[in-house]
C-alpha positions in Angstrom: 0.0 0.0 0.0 1.3 3.5 -0.8 2.0 5.9 1.9 -0.8 8.3 2.6 0.0 12.0 2.6 -1.5 14.3 5.2 -1.4 18.1 5.4 -2.6 20.7 7.9 -3.6 23.2 5.2 -4.6 22.8 1.6 -2.3 24.1 -1.1 -3.1 27.6 -2.4 -4.8 27.5 -5.8 -3.0 29.4 -8.6 -4.2 33.0 -8.8 -5.9 33.0 -5.3 -5.3 35.9 -3.0 -3.9 38.3 -5.6 -1.1 35.9 -6.7 0.6 36.1 -3.3 0.5 33.6 -0.5 -2.6 33.6 1.6 -0.6 33.5 4.8 1.0 36.8 3.8 -2.5 38.3 3.2 -3.6 36.9 6.6 -0.5 38.3 8.3 -1.2 41.8 6.7 -4.8 41.7 7.7 -3.9 40.6 11.3 -1.4 43.5 11.5 -4.0 46.0 10.3 -6.6 44.6 12.8 -4.0 45.1 15.6 -3.7 48.7 14.5 -7.3 49.9 13.8 -7.7 53.0 11.7 -3.9 53.3 11.0 -2.9 53.1 7.4 -0.6 50.2 6.4 1.4 50.1 3.2 0.7 47.0 0.9 3.5 44.6 1.8 4.5 43.5 -1.6 5.7 45.6 -4.6 2.8 46.2 -7.1 2.5 48.6 -10.1 0.4 51.7 -9.8 -2.4 50.4 -12.0 -2.6 47.3 -9.8 -2.8 49.6 -6.8 -6.0 51.1 -8.2 -7.4 47.6 -9.0 -6.6 46.4 -5.5 -8.1 49.5 -3.9 -11.4 49.0 -5.7 -11.4 45.3 -4.9 -10.7 45.9 -1.2 -13.3 48.7 -0.9 -15.8 46.6 -2.7 -15.2 43.5 -0.5 -13.9 41.5 -3.5 -10.3 40.9 -2.2 -9.6 37.6 -0.5 -9.1 38.2 3.3 -10.5 41.7 3.3 -14.3 41.5 4.1 -16.6 44.2 2.8 -17.0 47.0 5.3 -14.1 46.1 7.5 -11.2 47.6 5.5 -10.6 50.9 3.6 -8.0 51.2 0.9 -6.5 54.3 -0.9 -3.8 55.1 -3.3 -1.3 57.8 -2.4 2.0 58.6 -4.2 1.6 55.5 -6.3 1.4 53.2 -3.3 -1.6 51.2 -1.9 -2.5 51.9 1.7 -5.1 49.9 3.7 -6.6 50.3 7.1 -8.9 48.3 9.3 -12.1 50.2 10.1 -13.7 47.5 12.3 -16.5 45.0 11.7 -19.1 47.7 11.1 -16.8 50.3 9.3 -17.8 52.9 11.8 
Protein backbone atom coordinates (compact mmCIF):
# COMPACT_ATOMS: atom_id res chain seq x y z
CA UNK A 1 0.00 0.00 0.00
CA UNK A 2 1.26 3.51 -0.84
CA UNK A 3 2.00 5.92 1.93
CA UNK A 4 -0.84 8.34 2.64
CA UNK A 5 0.01 12.03 2.60
CA UNK A 6 -1.50 14.32 5.23
CA UNK A 7 -1.36 18.14 5.41
CA UNK A 8 -2.65 20.68 7.92
CA UNK A 9 -3.60 23.22 5.25
CA UNK A 10 -4.61 22.80 1.63
CA UNK A 11 -2.27 24.15 -1.08
CA UNK A 12 -3.14 27.59 -2.39
CA UNK A 13 -4.83 27.49 -5.83
CA UNK A 14 -3.02 29.40 -8.58
CA UNK A 15 -4.23 33.00 -8.77
CA UNK A 16 -5.88 33.02 -5.34
CA UNK A 17 -5.28 35.93 -2.97
CA UNK A 18 -3.93 38.25 -5.65
CA UNK A 19 -1.08 35.90 -6.66
CA UNK A 20 0.60 36.10 -3.29
CA UNK A 21 0.53 33.61 -0.45
CA UNK A 22 -2.64 33.58 1.64
CA UNK A 23 -0.56 33.47 4.80
CA UNK A 24 0.99 36.82 3.78
CA UNK A 25 -2.50 38.26 3.21
CA UNK A 26 -3.63 36.92 6.58
CA UNK A 27 -0.55 38.34 8.33
CA UNK A 28 -1.15 41.76 6.73
CA UNK A 29 -4.84 41.69 7.70
CA UNK A 30 -3.95 40.63 11.26
CA UNK A 31 -1.42 43.49 11.54
CA UNK A 32 -4.05 45.95 10.33
CA UNK A 33 -6.59 44.59 12.82
CA UNK A 34 -4.02 45.09 15.60
CA UNK A 35 -3.68 48.75 14.52
CA UNK A 36 -7.25 49.89 13.79
CA UNK A 37 -7.68 53.04 11.71
CA UNK A 38 -3.92 53.25 11.02
CA UNK A 39 -2.86 53.05 7.39
CA UNK A 40 -0.58 50.17 6.42
CA UNK A 41 1.38 50.09 3.17
CA UNK A 42 0.72 47.05 0.95
CA UNK A 43 3.52 44.62 1.84
CA UNK A 44 4.54 43.48 -1.65
CA UNK A 45 5.65 45.57 -4.62
CA UNK A 46 2.84 46.20 -7.12
CA UNK A 47 2.49 48.58 -10.06
CA UNK A 48 0.44 51.74 -9.84
CA UNK A 49 -2.37 50.36 -12.04
CA UNK A 50 -2.59 47.31 -9.77
CA UNK A 51 -2.82 49.64 -6.76
CA UNK A 52 -6.04 51.09 -8.16
CA UNK A 53 -7.43 47.63 -8.96
CA UNK A 54 -6.65 46.35 -5.45
CA UNK A 55 -8.08 49.53 -3.92
CA UNK A 56 -11.36 48.99 -5.75
CA UNK A 57 -11.40 45.28 -4.87
CA UNK A 58 -10.73 45.90 -1.16
CA UNK A 59 -13.27 48.72 -0.90
CA UNK A 60 -15.82 46.56 -2.73
CA UNK A 61 -15.18 43.50 -0.54
CA UNK A 62 -13.86 41.47 -3.48
CA UNK A 63 -10.27 40.91 -2.25
CA UNK A 64 -9.62 37.62 -0.46
CA UNK A 65 -9.09 38.17 3.26
CA UNK A 66 -10.51 41.70 3.31
CA UNK A 67 -14.26 41.46 4.07
CA UNK A 68 -16.56 44.21 2.83
CA UNK A 69 -17.00 47.04 5.32
CA UNK A 70 -14.05 46.07 7.50
CA UNK A 71 -11.22 47.61 5.48
CA UNK A 72 -10.65 50.85 3.58
CA UNK A 73 -8.03 51.22 0.85
CA UNK A 74 -6.54 54.28 -0.85
CA UNK A 75 -3.77 55.07 -3.31
CA UNK A 76 -1.30 57.80 -2.43
CA UNK A 77 1.98 58.60 -4.20
CA UNK A 78 1.62 55.46 -6.33
CA UNK A 79 1.37 53.17 -3.28
CA UNK A 80 -1.56 51.20 -1.93
CA UNK A 81 -2.52 51.90 1.68
CA UNK A 82 -5.08 49.89 3.66
CA UNK A 83 -6.60 50.30 7.11
CA UNK A 84 -8.91 48.26 9.30
CA UNK A 85 -12.06 50.15 10.15
CA UNK A 86 -13.72 47.48 12.28
CA UNK A 87 -16.50 45.03 11.67
CA UNK A 88 -19.09 47.74 11.09
CA UNK A 89 -16.81 50.26 9.28
CA UNK A 90 -17.77 52.93 11.83
